[in-house]
C-alpha positions as CSV (number, residue, x, y, z in Angstrom):
1,M,3.7,35.5,14.3
2,A,0.1,35.8,15.5
3,K,-1.6,39.1,15.0
4,S,-1.2,41.3,18.0
5,K,-4.3,43.2,19.2
6,I,-4.2,46.4,21.2
7,V,-7.5,47.6,22.5
8,I,-7.7,50.9,24.3
9,C,-10.7,51.9,26.5
10,L,-12.3,55.0,25.1
11,G,-14.8,55.4,27.9
12,S,-14.9,58.9,29.3
13,S,-13.2,58.0,32.6
14,C,-10.3,56.1,31.0
15,F,-10.0,58.6,28.2
16,A,-9.8,61.6,30.6
17,R,-7.4,59.7,33.0
18,G,-4.8,59.0,30.4
19,N,-5.9,56.9,27.5
20,E,-5.9,60.0,25.2
21,E,-2.2,60.2,25.8
22,N,-1.8,56.4,25.5
23,I,-3.3,56.5,22.1
24,K,-0.6,58.9,21.0
25,V,2.1,56.8,22.6
26,V,0.9,53.7,20.7
27,E,0.6,55.6,17.4
28,N,4.1,57.2,17.8
29,Y,5.7,53.8,18.7
30,L,4.1,52.0,15.8
31,S,5.2,54.7,13.4
32,A,8.8,55.0,14.8
33,N,9.3,51.3,14.6
34,S,7.7,50.8,11.1
35,Y,4.7,48.9,12.6
36,Q,2.1,51.4,11.3
37,D,1.5,49.4,8.1
38,D,2.2,46.0,9.6
39,V,-0.8,43.7,9.1
40,D,0.3,41.8,12.3
41,V,-0.8,44.6,14.6
42,E,-4.4,45.7,15.2
43,L,-5.2,48.8,17.1
44,S,-8.7,49.5,18.2
45,G,-10.8,51.2,20.8
46,T,-13.7,50.0,23.0
47,L,-16.4,51.5,25.0
48,C,-16.4,51.4,28.8
49,Q,-15.7,48.0,30.2
50,G,-17.1,48.8,33.6
51,R,-13.7,48.9,35.4
52,C,-13.5,52.7,35.6
53,A,-11.9,52.8,39.0
54,D,-8.9,50.8,37.7
55,G,-8.4,53.0,34.6
56,P,-6.9,53.9,32.3
57,N,-7.5,50.4,31.0
58,V,-5.9,48.6,28.0
59,I,-6.3,45.1,26.7
60,I,-3.4,43.6,24.8
61,D,-3.7,40.2,23.3
62,G,-6.6,39.4,25.6
63,E,-4.8,40.4,28.8
64,F,-6.3,43.2,30.8
65,Y,-4.0,46.0,32.1
66,S,-5.1,48.7,34.5
67,K,-3.7,52.0,35.6
68,V,-1.7,52.2,32.4
69,D,0.2,55.5,32.2
70,P,2.3,56.4,29.1
71,G,5.4,54.9,30.7
72,V,3.7,51.6,31.3
73,M,2.2,51.7,27.8
74,L,5.6,52.1,26.3
75,D,7.0,49.2,28.4
76,L,4.1,47.0,27.2
77,L,4.7,47.9,23.6
78,K,8.4,47.2,23.8
79,R,7.6,43.8,25.2
80,L,4.9,43.0,22.7
81,L,6.6,44.6,19.6
82,P,10.3,44.8,20.0
83,P,11.9,48.0,18.7
84,R,13.1,47.7,15.1
85,A,16.5,49.1,14.2
């Protein structure tokens, strides 16, 4: 399995518009599904990518997602990293 990479925009607009909550969603999901110590998942932040009007923005495995609210974030995580029993 290739290493999955989740990059969350931490620019002030994206952060204020929902990425603060998206970070919590990702951390909780990784923890609840025992991915928090998994070396196949990399979680990082980035500065503004210049697409503020489309935010909150997230990049997962090189694919750009815009207008990501916590529900969309959870759906993306479930698709990328299936829940573990």
